[in-house]
N, C-alpha and C positions, 0 to 999 in steps of 0.2 A: 628303856631309860635312858634318861640323859648321861652322857658322863663327861665329867669336867676334862678342860687342857691340864696337865700338870704344872705346877709351876716349876720355872727354872732361875737358876741363877746363873747371873749375865753382867759383864763389865762391858759399859760403853766408854769408849777412850773420844774424847773430843779435846779439837783444838780448834782454838777463835784468833783466825786471824784480822780480824775486825771489830771491832768495842763496839762500834754500832749496833750488833748484833745480838747484846747481852742483855736487852730487855726482853727480848722476842725469845730470847734460848733461857730465858729464867721462867717466863709465861710459860711458856713448854714444857718445862719440867716440871712445873708447881699443877700443871695436867694430870701428869702421872706419879705423885706425890706418896700415893698409899703402897705404894709398888718400891719405890726406892729406900733403900735399908740404909745405904751410905752416899757421898759427895762431898770428893776434894778439891781446891781448885788452887791454880798452881800461877803465878803471877810468870811469866816472863821477860822483863822489859828488854833486856839487851837483843833478844830476836822478836819485841811485837808482838807477841801472841800471849795467850794463855791457855793452859790443860786442866782439864777438869776430867775427872774419874769419877762415874757413878756407876756403883752397882745396885742392883735390880732383885726384888725377887719375885716373879712376874710368869702369866704363859706364854708361851713364847710370841704369840700374838701380838699381845701387848708392847714385848720389848722391841721387836721390827717393826711396831708401829711409831714409837718412838722413837728408835733411831735412824725411820726413813724421814721423820719429820724435822728432826735435827740434822741432817744430811743435807734437807731442801734449803734451810736459812742461808741466805748470802754472808760471806766470808767464815762459813763452820763447817770442821769436818769431824765427820763421829762413825766409829768402827766398832762392832758388834765381837766382844769374846763369850760363848756361851761354857759356863763348867760343865763336864762332858757327863755328870750325874742327875739326876732330874729327883724330885720328892715323889 
């Protein structure tokens, strides 16, 4: 019998320091759209960055894959925080 990975709730905090990365960032997030339950972006023009919060409901391997892809984008930093409870 095959067991499925349980979904986790996670927050990925993203800081965009290079506005040239936004198109690649959005394309990457679009690939994971079925797992994204909320997204909020806040520009910080005085510091020249944008801060994005993404909330996901997905298996841990999917969350980790997305966070890794985001972190590899030049000018983008990403950190993930998992809820302690899972489904």
